[in-house]
PyMOL Python script that loads the backbone (N, CA, C, O; Angstrom):
from pymol import cmd

cmd.read_pdbstr("""\
ATOM      1  N   MET A   1      -1.051 -19.909 -11.915  1.00  0.00           N
ATOM      2  CA  MET A   1       0.087 -19.146 -11.460  1.00  0.00           C
ATOM      3  C   MET A   1      -0.168 -18.514 -10.097  1.00  0.00           C
ATOM      4  O   MET A   1       0.447 -17.496  -9.781  1.00  0.00           O
ATOM      5  N   GLU A   2      -1.013 -19.055  -9.314  1.00  0.00           N
ATOM      6  CA  GLU A   2      -1.348 -18.485  -8.015  1.00  0.00           C
ATOM      7  C   GLU A   2      -0.204 -18.575  -7.022  1.00  0.00           C
ATOM      8  O   GLU A   2      -0.163 -17.787  -6.077  1.00  0.00           O
ATOM      9  N   ASN A   3       0.732 -19.507  -7.198  1.00  0.00           N
ATOM     10  CA  ASN A   3       1.812 -19.682  -6.251  1.00  0.00           C
ATOM     11  C   ASN A   3       2.995 -18.760  -6.526  1.00  0.00           C
ATOM     12  O   ASN A   3       3.952 -18.735  -5.752  1.00  0.00           O
ATOM     13  N   ASN A   4       2.938 -18.005  -7.616  1.00  0.00           N
ATOM     14  CA  ASN A   4       4.053 -17.130  -7.949  1.00  0.00           C
ATOM     15  C   ASN A   4       4.120 -15.957  -6.988  1.00  0.00           C
ATOM     16  O   ASN A   4       3.111 -15.540  -6.419  1.00  0.00           O
ATOM     17  N   LYS A   5       5.327 -15.431  -6.818  1.00  0.00           N
ATOM     18  CA  LYS A   5       5.573 -14.490  -5.744  1.00  0.00           C
ATOM     19  C   LYS A   5       5.733 -13.036  -6.159  1.00  0.00           C
ATOM     20  O   LYS A   5       5.714 -12.160  -5.294  1.00  0.00           O
ATOM     21  N   TYR A   6       5.892 -12.741  -7.456  1.00  0.00           N
ATOM     22  CA  TYR A   6       6.097 -11.354  -7.835  1.00  0.00           C
ATOM     23  C   TYR A   6       5.425 -11.059  -9.170  1.00  0.00           C
ATOM     24  O   TYR A   6       5.861 -11.551 -10.210  1.00  0.00           O
ATOM     25  N   ASN A   7       4.380 -10.268  -9.143  1.00  0.00           N
ATOM     26  CA  ASN A   7       3.645  -9.875 -10.351  1.00  0.00           C
ATOM     27  C   ASN A   7       3.321 -11.063 -11.268  1.00  0.00           C
ATOM     28  O   ASN A   7       3.369 -10.934 -12.491  1.00  0.00           O
ATOM     29  N   GLY A   8       2.995 -12.200 -10.685  1.00  0.00           N
ATOM     30  CA  GLY A   8       2.656 -13.375 -11.472  1.00  0.00           C
ATOM     31  C   GLY A   8       3.846 -14.202 -11.901  1.00  0.00           C
ATOM     32  O   GLY A   8       3.685 -15.179 -12.633  1.00  0.00           O
ATOM     33  N   TRP A   9       5.031 -13.837 -11.464  1.00  0.00           N
ATOM     34  CA  TRP A   9       6.258 -14.550 -11.817  1.00  0.00           C
ATOM     35  C   TRP A   9       6.827 -15.245 -10.581  1.00  0.00           C
ATOM     36  O   TRP A   9       6.448 -14.935  -9.451  1.00  0.00           O
ATOM     37  N   THR A  10       7.728 -16.176 -10.806  1.00  0.00           N
ATOM     38  CA  THR A  10       8.342 -16.936  -9.724  1.00  0.00           C
ATOM     39  C   THR A  10       8.944 -16.037  -8.655  1.00  0.00           C
ATOM     40  O   THR A  10       8.774 -16.288  -7.461  1.00  0.00           O
ATOM     41  N   ASN A  11       9.651 -14.988  -9.079  1.00  0.00           N
ATOM     42  CA  ASN A  11      10.310 -14.076  -8.146  1.00  0.00           C
ATOM     43  C   ASN A  11      10.654 -12.772  -8.853  1.00  0.00           C
ATOM     44  O   ASN A  11      10.427 -12.620 -10.054  1.00  0.00           O
ATOM     45  N   TYR A  12      11.198 -11.847  -8.098  1.00  0.00           N
ATOM     46  CA  TYR A  12      11.547 -10.537  -8.649  1.00  0.00           C
ATOM     47  C   TYR A  12      12.572 -10.648  -9.774  1.00  0.00           C
ATOM     48  O   TYR A  12      12.436  -9.982 -10.801  1.00  0.00           O
ATOM     49  N   ALA A  13      13.583 -11.470  -9.594  1.00  0.00           N
ATOM     50  CA  ALA A  13      14.639 -11.601 -10.605  1.00  0.00           C
ATOM     51  C   ALA A  13      14.068 -12.079 -11.939  1.00  0.00           C
ATOM     52  O   ALA A  13      14.440 -11.558 -12.990  1.00  0.00           O
ATOM     53  N   THR A  14      13.189 -13.042 -11.908  1.00  0.00           N
ATOM     54  CA  THR A  14      12.579 -13.559 -13.136  1.00  0.00           C
ATOM     55  C   THR A  14      11.731 -12.485 -13.795  1.00  0.00           C
ATOM     56  O   THR A  14      11.814 -12.277 -15.005  1.00  0.00           O
ATOM     57  N   TRP A  15      10.922 -11.806 -13.006  1.00  0.00           N
ATOM     58  CA  TRP A  15      10.086 -10.734 -13.541  1.00  0.00           C
ATOM     59  C   TRP A  15      10.942  -9.635 -14.164  1.00  0.00           C
ATOM     60  O   TRP A  15      10.647  -9.172 -15.266  1.00  0.00           O
ATOM     61  N   ARG A  16      11.991  -9.217 -13.474  1.00  0.00           N
ATOM     62  CA  ARG A  16      12.810  -8.095 -13.931  1.00  0.00           C
ATOM     63  C   ARG A  16      13.599  -8.430 -15.193  1.00  0.00           C
ATOM     64  O   ARG A  16      13.668  -7.609 -16.108  1.00  0.00           O
ATOM     65  N   ILE A  17      14.193  -9.614 -15.258  1.00  0.00           N
ATOM     66  CA  ILE A  17      14.925 -10.019 -16.462  1.00  0.00           C
ATOM     67  C   ILE A  17      13.962 -10.133 -17.637  1.00  0.00           C
ATOM     68  O   ILE A  17      14.285  -9.709 -18.747  1.00  0.00           O
ATOM     69  N   ASN A  18      12.789 -10.699 -17.402  1.00  0.00           N
ATOM     70  CA  ASN A  18      11.802 -10.776 -18.480  1.00  0.00           C
ATOM     71  C   ASN A  18      11.415  -9.371 -18.944  1.00  0.00           C
ATOM     72  O   ASN A  18      11.351  -9.113 -20.146  1.00  0.00           O
ATOM     73  N   LEU A  19      11.162  -8.481 -18.019  1.00  0.00           N
ATOM     74  CA  LEU A  19      10.759  -7.122 -18.350  1.00  0.00           C
ATOM     75  C   LEU A  19      11.854  -6.383 -19.120  1.00  0.00           C
ATOM     76  O   LEU A  19      11.585  -5.764 -20.149  1.00  0.00           O
ATOM     77  N   GLU A  20      13.067  -6.450 -18.626  1.00  0.00           N
ATOM     78  CA  GLU A  20      14.156  -5.658 -19.197  1.00  0.00           C
ATOM     79  C   GLU A  20      14.718  -6.240 -20.489  1.00  0.00           C
ATOM     80  O   GLU A  20      15.178  -5.490 -21.350  1.00  0.00           O
ATOM     81  N   ILE A  21      14.689  -7.553 -20.640  1.00  0.00           N
ATOM     82  CA  ILE A  21      15.349  -8.175 -21.797  1.00  0.00           C
ATOM     83  C   ILE A  21      14.369  -8.794 -22.772  1.00  0.00           C
ATOM     84  O   ILE A  21      14.555  -8.681 -23.984  1.00  0.00           O
ATOM     85  N   PHE A  22      13.332  -9.442 -22.274  1.00  0.00           N
ATOM     86  CA  PHE A  22      12.479 -10.230 -23.162  1.00  0.00           C
ATOM     87  C   PHE A  22      11.120  -9.605 -23.465  1.00  0.00           C
ATOM     88  O   PHE A  22      10.376 -10.142 -24.286  1.00  0.00           O
ATOM     89  N   ASP A  23      10.775  -8.490 -22.830  1.00  0.00           N
ATOM     90  CA  ASP A  23       9.499  -7.848 -23.106  1.00  0.00           C
ATOM     91  C   ASP A  23       9.466  -7.402 -24.564  1.00  0.00           C
ATOM     92  O   ASP A  23      10.278  -6.578 -24.985  1.00  0.00           O
ATOM     93  N   GLY A  24       8.543  -7.937 -25.318  1.00  0.00           N
ATOM     94  CA  GLY A  24       8.432  -7.612 -26.731  1.00  0.00           C
ATOM     95  C   GLY A  24       9.340  -8.428 -27.626  1.00  0.00           C
ATOM     96  O   GLY A  24       9.345  -8.244 -28.843  1.00  0.00           O
ATOM     97  N   TYR A  25      10.109  -9.330 -27.035  1.00  0.00           N
ATOM     98  CA  TYR A  25      11.012 -10.161 -27.834  1.00  0.00           C
ATOM     99  C   TYR A  25      10.190 -11.150 -28.641  1.00  0.00           C
ATOM    100  O   TYR A  25       9.382 -11.890 -28.079  1.00  0.00           O
ATOM    101  N   GLY A  26      10.383 -11.170 -29.925  1.00  0.00           N
ATOM    102  CA  GLY A  26       9.677 -12.105 -30.793  1.00  0.00           C
ATOM    103  C   GLY A  26      10.581 -13.251 -31.183  1.00  0.00           C
ATOM    104  O   GLY A  26      11.587 -13.045 -31.862  1.00  0.00           O
ATOM    105  N   ALA A  27      10.242 -14.445 -30.768  1.00  0.00           N
ATOM    106  CA  ALA A  27      11.069 -15.609 -31.073  1.00  0.00           C
ATOM    107  C   ALA A  27      10.876 -16.070 -32.511  1.00  0.00           C
ATOM    108  O   ALA A  27      11.621 -16.917 -33.003  1.00  0.00           O
ATOM    109  N   GLY A  28       9.891 -15.518 -33.172  1.00  0.00           N
ATOM    110  CA  GLY A  28       9.633 -15.962 -34.530  1.00  0.00           C
ATOM    111  C   GLY A  28       8.864 -17.258 -34.525  1.00  0.00           C
ATOM    112  O   GLY A  28       8.066 -17.512 -33.624  1.00  0.00           O
ATOM    113  N   SER A  29       9.100 -18.072 -35.521  1.00  0.00           N
ATOM    114  CA  SER A  29       8.348 -19.316 -35.655  1.00  0.00           C
ATOM    115  C   SER A  29       8.952 -20.461 -34.850  1.00  0.00           C
ATOM    116  O   SER A  29       8.313 -21.498 -34.672  1.00  0.00           O
ATOM    117  N   GLU A  30      10.168 -20.284 -34.366  1.00  0.00           N
ATOM    118  CA  GLU A  30      10.826 -21.360 -33.626  1.00  0.00           C
ATOM    119  C   GLU A  30      10.722 -21.126 -32.127  1.00  0.00           C
ATOM    120  O   GLU A  30      10.898 -20.005 -31.649  1.00  0.00           O
ATOM    121  N   ASP A  31      10.437 -22.191 -31.391  1.00  0.00           N
ATOM    122  CA  ASP A  31      10.405 -22.092 -29.943  1.00  0.00           C
ATOM    123  C   ASP A  31      11.828 -21.951 -29.403  1.00  0.00           C
ATOM    124  O   ASP A  31      12.787 -22.464 -29.980  1.00  0.00           O
ATOM    125  N   VAL A  32      11.934 -21.246 -28.291  1.00  0.00           N
ATOM    126  CA  VAL A  32      13.223 -21.116 -27.620  1.00  0.00           C
ATOM    127  C   VAL A  32      13.200 -21.973 -26.361  1.00  0.00           C
ATOM    128  O   VAL A  32      12.132 -22.281 -25.832  1.00  0.00           O
ATOM    129  N   ASP A  33      14.366 -22.351 -25.889  1.00  0.00           N
ATOM    130  CA  ASP A  33      14.447 -23.113 -24.648  1.00  0.00           C
ATOM    131  C   ASP A  33      15.123 -22.256 -23.581  1.00  0.00           C
ATOM    132  O   ASP A  33      15.584 -21.147 -23.853  1.00  0.00           O
ATOM    133  N   TYR A  34      15.173 -22.786 -22.376  1.00  0.00           N
ATOM    134  CA  TYR A  34      15.722 -22.022 -21.264  1.00  0.00           C
ATOM    135  C   TYR A  34      17.178 -21.649 -21.497  1.00  0.00           C
ATOM    136  O   TYR A  34      17.609 -20.569 -21.093  1.00  0.00           O
ATOM    137  N   LYS A  35      17.937 -22.519 -22.136  1.00  0.00           N
ATOM    138  CA  LYS A  35      19.360 -22.273 -22.392  1.00  0.00           C
ATOM    139  C   LYS A  35      19.533 -21.076 -23.323  1.00  0.00           C
ATOM    140  O   LYS A  35      20.413 -20.242 -23.105  1.00  0.00           O
ATOM    141  N   PHE A  36      18.703 -20.987 -24.355  1.00  0.00           N
ATOM    142  CA  PHE A  36      18.762 -19.851 -25.265  1.00  0.00           C
ATOM    143  C   PHE A  36      18.501 -18.557 -24.511  1.00  0.00           C
ATOM    144  O   PHE A  36      19.224 -17.576 -24.685  1.00  0.00           O
ATOM    145  N   CYS A  37      17.468 -18.552 -23.673  1.00  0.00           N
ATOM    146  CA  CYS A  37      17.119 -17.351 -22.912  1.00  0.00           C
ATOM    147  C   CYS A  37      18.245 -16.948 -21.970  1.00  0.00           C
ATOM    148  O   CYS A  37      18.599 -15.772 -21.882  1.00  0.00           O
ATOM    149  N   LYS A  38      18.799 -17.914 -21.278  1.00  0.00           N
ATOM    150  CA  LYS A  38      19.892 -17.647 -20.342  1.00  0.00           C
ATOM    151  C   LYS A  38      21.107 -17.103 -21.078  1.00  0.00           C
ATOM    152  O   LYS A  38      21.704 -16.116 -20.650  1.00  0.00           O
ATOM    153  N   ASP A  39      21.477 -17.746 -22.188  1.00  0.00           N
ATOM    154  CA  ASP A  39      22.637 -17.313 -22.957  1.00  0.00           C
ATOM    155  C   ASP A  39      22.446 -15.910 -23.525  1.00  0.00           C
ATOM    156  O   ASP A  39      23.369 -15.096 -23.493  1.00  0.00           O
ATOM    157  N   LEU A  40      21.255 -15.624 -24.043  1.00  0.00           N
ATOM    158  CA  LEU A  40      20.971 -14.302 -24.595  1.00  0.00           C
ATOM    159  C   LEU A  40      21.069 -13.234 -23.513  1.00  0.00           C
ATOM    160  O   LEU A  40      21.698 -12.195 -23.716  1.00  0.00           O
ATOM    161  N   ALA A  41      20.454 -13.484 -22.374  1.00  0.00           N
ATOM    162  CA  ALA A  41      20.495 -12.517 -21.275  1.00  0.00           C
ATOM    163  C   ALA A  41      21.931 -12.293 -20.802  1.00  0.00           C
ATOM    164  O   ALA A  41      22.332 -11.155 -20.558  1.00  0.00           O
ATOM    165  N   GLU A  42      22.698 -13.360 -20.672  1.00  0.00           N
ATOM    166  CA  GLU A  42      24.089 -13.218 -20.243  1.00  0.00           C
ATOM    167  C   GLU A  42      24.906 -12.434 -21.265  1.00  0.00           C
ATOM    168  O   GLU A  42      25.759 -11.627 -20.894  1.00  0.00           O
ATOM    169  N   GLU A  43      24.653 -12.664 -22.524  1.00  0.00           N
ATOM    170  CA  GLU A  43      25.359 -11.921 -23.568  1.00  0.00           C
ATOM    171  C   GLU A  43      25.047 -10.426 -23.476  1.00  0.00           C
ATOM    172  O   GLU A  43      25.939  -9.590 -23.620  1.00  0.00           O
ATOM    173  N   ILE A  44      23.797 -10.102 -23.238  1.00  0.00           N
ATOM    174  CA  ILE A  44      23.389  -8.699 -23.126  1.00  0.00           C
ATOM    175  C   ILE A  44      23.956  -8.079 -21.853  1.00  0.00           C
ATOM    176  O   ILE A  44      24.524  -6.988 -21.895  1.00  0.00           O
ATOM    177  N   VAL A  45      23.809  -8.759 -20.733  1.00  0.00           N
ATOM    178  CA  VAL A  45      24.224  -8.201 -19.445  1.00  0.00           C
ATOM    179  C   VAL A  45      25.740  -8.127 -19.319  1.00  0.00           C
ATOM    180  O   VAL A  45      26.274  -7.120 -18.852  1.00  0.00           O
ATOM    181  N   PHE A  46      26.429  -9.169 -19.725  1.00  0.00           N
ATOM    182  CA  PHE A  46      27.871  -9.233 -19.517  1.00  0.00           C
ATOM    183  C   PHE A  46      28.683  -8.808 -20.732  1.00  0.00           C
ATOM    184  O   PHE A  46      29.913  -8.855 -20.696  1.00  0.00           O
ATOM    185  N   GLY A  47      28.022  -8.397 -21.802  1.00  0.00           N
ATOM    186  CA  GLY A  47      28.716  -8.059 -23.032  1.00  0.00           C
ATOM    187  C   GLY A  47      29.774  -6.985 -22.896  1.00  0.00           C
ATOM    188  O   GLY A  47      30.813  -7.055 -23.552  1.00  0.00           O
ATOM    189  N   SER A  48      29.533  -6.003 -22.066  1.00  0.00           N
ATOM    190  CA  SER A  48      30.494  -4.907 -21.939  1.00  0.00           C
ATOM    191  C   SER A  48      30.989  -4.730 -20.506  1.00  0.00           C
ATOM    192  O   SER A  48      31.504  -3.671 -20.149  1.00  0.00           O
ATOM    193  N   VAL A  49      30.832  -5.755 -19.700  1.00  0.00           N
ATOM    194  CA  VAL A  49      31.238  -5.686 -18.300  1.00  0.00           C
ATOM    195  C   VAL A  49      32.495  -6.544 -18.110  1.00  0.00           C
ATOM    196  O   VAL A  49      32.517  -7.700 -18.533  1.00  0.00           O
ATOM    197  N   PRO A  50      33.529  -5.998 -17.486  1.00  0.00           N
ATOM    198  CA  PRO A  50      34.720  -6.812 -17.215  1.00  0.00           C
ATOM    199  C   PRO A  50      34.355  -8.064 -16.412  1.00  0.00           C
ATOM    200  O   PRO A  50      33.579  -7.993 -15.459  1.00  0.00           O
ATOM    201  N   GLU A  51      34.909  -9.184 -16.795  1.00  0.00           N
ATOM    202  CA  GLU A  51      34.524 -10.483 -16.257  1.00  0.00           C
ATOM    203  C   GLU A  51      34.643 -10.585 -14.738  1.00  0.00           C
ATOM    204  O   GLU A  51      33.749 -11.134 -14.094  1.00  0.00           O
ATOM    205  N   ASN A  52      35.695 -10.084 -14.165  1.00  0.00           N
ATOM    206  CA  ASN A  52      35.917 -10.231 -12.726  1.00  0.00           C
ATOM    207  C   ASN A  52      35.585  -8.969 -11.938  1.00  0.00           C
ATOM    208  O   ASN A  52      36.162  -8.727 -10.878  1.00  0.00           O
ATOM    209  N   SER A  53      34.667  -8.175 -12.448  1.00  0.00           N
ATOM    210  CA  SER A  53      34.315  -6.927 -11.773  1.00  0.00           C
ATOM    211  C   SER A  53      33.232  -7.153 -10.719  1.00  0.00           C
ATOM    212  O   SER A  53      32.563  -8.186 -10.691  1.00  0.00           O
ATOM    213  N   LEU A  54      33.088  -6.176  -9.877  1.00  0.00           N
ATOM    214  CA  LEU A  54      32.038  -6.217  -8.861  1.00  0.00           C
ATOM    215  C   LEU A  54      30.667  -6.207  -9.518  1.00  0.00           C
ATOM    216  O   LEU A  54      29.749  -6.886  -9.058  1.00  0.00           O
ATOM    217  N   VAL A  55      30.528  -5.446 -10.583  1.00  0.00           N
ATOM    218  CA  VAL A  55      29.257  -5.391 -11.313  1.00  0.00           C
ATOM    219  C   VAL A  55      28.884  -6.770 -11.834  1.00  0.00           C
ATOM    220  O   VAL A  55      27.735  -7.190 -11.699  1.00  0.00           O
ATOM    221  N   ALA A  56      29.832  -7.478 -12.424  1.00  0.00           N
ATOM    222  CA  ALA A  56      29.574  -8.827 -12.942  1.00  0.00           C
ATOM    223  C   ALA A  56      29.185  -9.768 -11.809  1.00  0.00           C
ATOM    224  O   ALA A  56      28.295 -10.602 -11.978  1.00  0.00           O
ATOM    225  N   ALA A  57      29.827  -9.649 -10.679  1.00  0.00           N
ATOM    226  CA  ALA A  57      29.515 -10.516  -9.537  1.00  0.00           C
ATOM    227  C   ALA A  57      28.081 -10.283  -9.054  1.00  0.00           C
ATOM    228  O   ALA A  57      27.357 -11.238  -8.772  1.00  0.00           O
ATOM    229  N   TYR A  58      27.677  -9.029  -8.961  1.00  0.00           N
ATOM    230  CA  TYR A  58      26.307  -8.730  -8.555  1.00  0.00           C
ATOM    231  C   TYR A  58      25.305  -9.222  -9.585  1.00  0.00           C
ATOM    232  O   TYR A  58      24.267  -9.781  -9.231  1.00  0.00           O
ATOM    233  N   ALA A  59      25.610  -9.017 -10.846  1.00  0.00           N
ATOM    234  CA  ALA A  59      24.709  -9.470 -11.905  1.00  0.00           C
ATOM    235  C   ALA A  59      24.578 -10.989 -11.894  1.00  0.00           C
ATOM    236  O   ALA A  59      23.479 -11.519 -12.055  1.00  0.00           O
ATOM    237  N   GLN A  60      25.683 -11.686 -11.706  1.00  0.00           N
ATOM    238  CA  GLN A  60      25.633 -13.153 -11.644  1.00  0.00           C
ATOM    239  C   GLN A  60      24.778 -13.611 -10.471  1.00  0.00           C
ATOM    240  O   GLN A  60      23.981 -14.539 -10.612  1.00  0.00           O
ATOM    241  N   ALA A  61      24.931 -12.980  -9.328  1.00  0.00           N
ATOM    242  CA  ALA A  61      24.147 -13.354  -8.151  1.00  0.00           C
ATOM    243  C   ALA A  61      22.657 -13.117  -8.404  1.00  0.00           C
ATOM    244  O   ALA A  61      21.825 -13.940  -8.023  1.00  0.00           O
ATOM    245  N   PHE A  62      22.324 -12.010  -9.036  1.00  0.00           N
ATOM    246  CA  PHE A  62      20.931 -11.691  -9.344  1.00  0.00           C
ATOM    247  C   PHE A  62      20.365 -12.693 -10.335  1.00  0.00           C
ATOM    248  O   PHE A  62      19.257 -13.195 -10.147  1.00  0.00           O
ATOM    249  N   MET A  63      21.118 -12.988 -11.393  1.00  0.00           N
ATOM    250  CA  MET A  63      20.635 -13.865 -12.455  1.00  0.00           C
ATOM    251  C   MET A  63      20.580 -15.328 -12.014  1.00  0.00           C
ATOM    252  O   MET A  63      19.917 -16.143 -12.655  1.00  0.00           O
ATOM    253  N   TYR A  64      21.262 -15.658 -10.941  1.00  0.00           N
ATOM    254  CA  TYR A  64      21.220 -17.017 -10.412  1.00  0.00           C
ATOM    255  C   TYR A  64      19.806 -17.407 -10.002  1.00  0.00           C
ATOM    256  O   TYR A  64      19.440 -18.580 -10.074  1.00  0.00           O
ATOM    257  N   ASP A  65      19.013 -16.436  -9.573  1.00  0.00           N
ATOM    258  CA  ASP A  65      17.656 -16.703  -9.087  1.00  0.00           C
ATOM    259  C   ASP A  65      16.599 -16.725 -10.181  1.00  0.00           C
ATOM    260  O   ASP A  65      15.433 -17.001  -9.899  1.00  0.00           O
ATOM    261  N   VAL A  66      16.980 -16.441 -11.420  1.00  0.00           N
ATOM    262  CA  VAL A  66      16.007 -16.361 -12.512  1.00  0.00           C
ATOM    263  C   VAL A  66      15.504 -17.751 -12.892  1.00  0.00           C
ATOM    264  O   VAL A  66      16.283 -18.698 -13.003  1.00  0.00           O
ATOM    265  N   ASN A  67      14.212 -17.856 -13.086  1.00  0.00           N
ATOM    266  CA  ASN A  67      13.597 -19.096 -13.563  1.00  0.00           C
ATOM    267  C   ASN A  67      13.586 -19.031 -15.097  1.00  0.00           C
ATOM    268  O   ASN A  67      12.640 -18.526 -15.702  1.00  0.00           O
ATOM    269  N   TRP A  68      14.638 -19.543 -15.703  1.00  0.00           N
ATOM    270  CA  TRP A  68      14.805 -19.460 -17.159  1.00  0.00           C
ATOM    271  C   TRP A  68      13.746 -20.267 -17.899  1.00  0.00           C
ATOM    272  O   TRP A  68      13.347 -19.898 -19.003  1.00  0.00           O
ATOM    273  N   HIS A  69      13.294 -21.346 -17.312  1.00  0.00           N
ATOM    274  CA  HIS A  69      12.236 -22.154 -17.928  1.00  0.00           C
ATOM    275  C   HIS A  69      10.946 -21.339 -18.053  1.00  0.00           C
ATOM    276  O   HIS A  69      10.252 -21.409 -19.067  1.00  0.00           O
ATOM    277  N   GLU A  70      10.641 -20.575 -17.021  1.00  0.00           N
ATOM    278  CA  GLU A  70       9.438 -19.755 -17.048  1.00  0.00           C
ATOM    279  C   GLU A  70       9.534 -18.676 -18.127  1.00  0.00           C
ATOM    280  O   GLU A  70       8.558 -18.412 -18.830  1.00  0.00           O
ATOM    281  N   ILE A  71      10.695 -18.060 -18.258  1.00  0.00           N
ATOM    282  CA  ILE A  71      10.875 -17.045 -19.290  1.00  0.00           C
ATOM    283  C   ILE A  71      10.743 -17.653 -20.673  1.00  0.00           C
ATOM    284  O   ILE A  71      10.074 -17.086 -21.537  1.00  0.00           O
ATOM    285  N   ALA A  72      11.374 -18.803 -20.897  1.00  0.00           N
ATOM    286  CA  ALA A  72      11.266 -19.468 -22.207  1.00  0.00           C
ATOM    287  C   ALA A  72       9.819 -19.795 -22.536  1.00  0.00           C
ATOM    288  O   ALA A  72       9.371 -19.597 -23.665  1.00  0.00           O
ATOM    289  N   GLU A  73       9.101 -20.289 -21.557  1.00  0.00           N
ATOM    290  CA  GLU A  73       7.687 -20.607 -21.760  1.00  0.00           C
ATOM    291  C   GLU A  73       6.892 -19.359 -22.145  1.00  0.00           C
ATOM    292  O   GLU A  73       6.045 -19.396 -23.037  1.00  0.00           O
ATOM    293  N   HIS A  74       7.177 -18.272 -21.465  1.00  0.00           N
ATOM    294  CA  HIS A  74       6.487 -17.010 -21.748  1.00  0.00           C
ATOM    295  C   HIS A  74       6.822 -16.488 -23.158  1.00  0.00           C
ATOM    296  O   HIS A  74       5.936 -16.050 -23.892  1.00  0.00           O
ATOM    297  N   VAL A  75       8.094 -16.540 -23.518  1.00  0.00           N
ATOM    298  CA  VAL A  75       8.511 -16.099 -24.850  1.00  0.00           C
ATOM    299  C   VAL A  75       7.821 -16.929 -25.921  1.00  0.00           C
ATOM    300  O   VAL A  75       7.377 -16.388 -26.934  1.00  0.00           O
ATOM    301  N   ASN A  76       7.726 -18.229 -25.709  1.00  0.00           N
ATOM    302  CA  ASN A  76       7.093 -19.114 -26.698  1.00  0.00           C
ATOM    303  C   ASN A  76       5.591 -18.877 -26.803  1.00  0.00           C
ATOM    304  O   ASN A  76       5.001 -19.130 -27.853  1.00  0.00           O
ATOM    305  N   GLU A  77       4.965 -18.395 -25.731  1.00  0.00           N
ATOM    306  CA  GLU A  77       3.534 -18.123 -25.762  1.00  0.00           C
ATOM    307  C   GLU A  77       3.227 -16.821 -26.492  1.00  0.00           C
ATOM    308  O   GLU A  77       2.128 -16.651 -27.020  1.00  0.00           O
ATOM    309  N   GLU A  78       4.179 -15.912 -26.526  1.00  0.00           N
ATOM    310  CA  GLU A  78       3.954 -14.601 -27.160  1.00  0.00           C
ATOM    311  C   GLU A  78       3.812 -14.721 -28.651  1.00  0.00           C
ATOM    312  O   GLU A  78       3.618 -13.716 -29.335  1.00  0.00           O
TER     313      GLU A  78
END
""", "prot")
cmd.dss("prot")
cmd.show_as("cartoon", "prot")
cmd.util.cbc("prot")
cmd.orient("prot")
């Protein structure tokens, strides 16, 4: 992981989403994939935010940079 750019993660967005949403998340006995991680994070972040709001637009822009594959891999290793 020497090529990663933020605290051992691909970028700040990936590190922050992992920290805020997936830190301590137990996947149980089944592995998760990137789609599961992305969908879960979107459900949490956008669950109570109006769809066409400025907040949603900023959140979408931030989450666009997340490396969901890296998060899924990390969750499965835990």
